[in-house]
TIDRENRO-418925 format. One record per residue (C-alpha): residue number from 1; chain; x, y, z; residue in one letter. Coordinates in pm, 1 decimal, m for minus. Example, Ala and Ser with C-alpha at 12.3 -4.5 7.8 and 13.67 -1.06 7.14 Angstrom:
BEGIN
torvex	lummar	px	py	pz	vexgu
1	A	1230.0	m450.0	780.0	A
2	A	1367.0	m106.0	714.0	S
//
This chain:
BEGIN
torvex	lummar	px	py	pz	vexgu
1	A	924.5	1537.0	2262.2	M
2	A	1288.7	1500.9	2127.7	T
3	A	1281.0	1790.4	1838.9	D
4	A	1079.7	2116.9	1819.5	F
5	A	993.8	2251.5	1464.7	I
6	A	913.8	2591.9	1373.9	N
7	A	711.1	2577.5	984.3	P
8	A	812.4	2924.7	975.4	K
9	A	1160.9	2844.3	943.1	E
10	A	1095.7	2693.7	583.6	S
11	A	883.8	2662.8	259.1	R
12	A	826.2	2307.8	262.7	T
13	A	566.0	2132.5	393.6	S
14	A	511.6	2015.0	792.6	I
15	A	532.7	1694.6	716.8	S
16	A	878.9	1689.1	498.7	E
17	A	1031.0	1899.8	797.4	M
18	A	942.3	1591.7	1023.0	I
19	A	1063.1	1368.9	767.6	K
20	A	1379.3	1569.4	708.3	D
21	A	1420.6	1559.4	1117.1	V
22	A	1352.5	1172.1	1142.8	T
23	A	1619.5	1079.3	864.3	E
24	A	1299.3	1020.8	594.3	G
25	A	1120.5	783.5	807.8	L
26	A	835.9	975.5	996.7	G
27	A	747.3	949.1	1354.4	V
28	A	549.1	689.0	1527.0	D
29	A	270.2	870.1	1687.7	Y
30	A	103.8	1221.8	1547.0	V
31	A	m175.6	1433.1	1744.7	F
32	A	m376.6	1625.2	1496.6	E
33	A	m560.5	1924.7	1734.6	C
34	A	m626.8	2162.9	1460.6	T
35	A	m948.3	1963.4	1281.0	G
36	A	m843.2	2143.2	973.5	I
37	A	m823.0	1891.3	725.4	P
38	A	m487.9	2013.2	522.8	S
39	A	m337.5	1994.9	860.4	M
40	A	m479.3	1645.7	950.7	L
41	A	m346.0	1531.7	560.9	N
42	A	32.2	1670.2	670.8	E
43	A	m15.0	1427.8	965.9	A
44	A	m89.6	1148.1	796.0	I
45	A	208.4	1231.5	554.8	E
46	A	416.9	1288.9	848.7	A
47	A	371.5	914.8	1033.9	S
48	A	562.2	618.7	966.1	K
49	A	499.1	385.5	672.3	L
50	A	359.7	72.9	827.7	G
51	A	302.4	132.1	1219.9	I
52	A	243.0	488.4	1219.3	G
53	A	m48.3	605.4	1450.3	I
54	A	m256.2	958.8	1352.4	I
55	A	m463.7	1043.1	1685.1	V
56	A	m753.1	1292.3	1585.6	V
57	A	m803.3	1539.9	1880.9	I
58	A	m1013.4	1857.6	1658.6	G
59	A	m1277.2	1764.1	1438.3	A
60	A	m1383.0	2022.4	1176.8	G
61	A	m1596.9	2051.5	918.7	H
62	A	m1571.2	1849.9	590.0	G
63	A	m1291.0	1667.1	747.8	L
64	A	m1431.2	1348.2	503.6	T
65	A	m1439.9	1527.3	198.1	R
66	A	m1106.6	1662.0	181.9	E
67	A	m914.4	1359.1	370.8	L
68	A	m677.9	1184.6	162.3	N
69	A	m712.7	808.7	259.6	L
70	A	m447.1	692.5	44.1	V
71	A	m154.4	722.0	242.6	P
72	A	m365.2	520.1	521.4	L
73	A	m350.6	232.8	294.9	L
74	A	2.1	174.5	368.7	C
75	A	m51.2	52.7	708.4	H
76	A	m79.1	344.6	892.9	R
77	A	m353.9	420.2	1176.9	T
78	A	m623.2	658.4	1229.6	L
79	A	m769.0	694.1	1575.2	K
80	A	m1031.7	961.8	1677.9	G
81	A	m1043.3	1105.0	2080.4	S
82	A	m1361.5	1214.4	2156.0	V
83	A	m1370.8	1397.8	2540.4	Y
84	A	m1019.1	1186.6	2575.8	G
85	A	m1163.0	885.1	2496.7	G
86	A	m1374.1	846.7	2799.9	I
87	A	m1686.5	672.0	2806.4	R
88	A	m1949.6	891.8	2954.7	L
89	A	m2164.7	651.8	3098.0	H
90	A	m1907.2	471.3	3300.4	S
91	A	m1649.4	700.3	3379.7	D
92	A	m1770.9	994.7	3420.4	L
93	A	m1973.5	950.2	3731.1	P
94	A	m1683.8	741.7	3858.7	A
95	A	m1436.4	1086.1	3808.1	L
96	A	m1708.5	1318.2	3954.0	L
97	A	m1738.9	1095.4	4273.4	H
98	A	m1364.2	1141.0	4299.0	R
99	A	m1382.0	1541.0	4279.3	C
100	A	m1371.1	1672.9	4607.8	P
101	A	m1524.1	1983.4	4550.4	N
102	A	m1873.3	1887.3	4439.6	K
103	A	m2163.0	2116.2	4360.9	A
//
């Protein structure tokens, strides 16, 4: 992380504040963890055209109904992260085997 943005310091949107810090370009990676559709739309808008990657960590209700898909058509990538991307059937037993305090 190179900069910190406090959204209470401005009346503009978070994505606009991010674009101001990045000279209008946006960021390469955005991690959205609230699951709130309006915040996910802000995350999409804050990413760079052509190469921006948005990772959705939180998942809320109504996400697909309120999601603005138009910015994704500008070569941005939307990825999901359920359980941090762990594969439950193969990775979880291996992690449990490594745990020193097994129950």
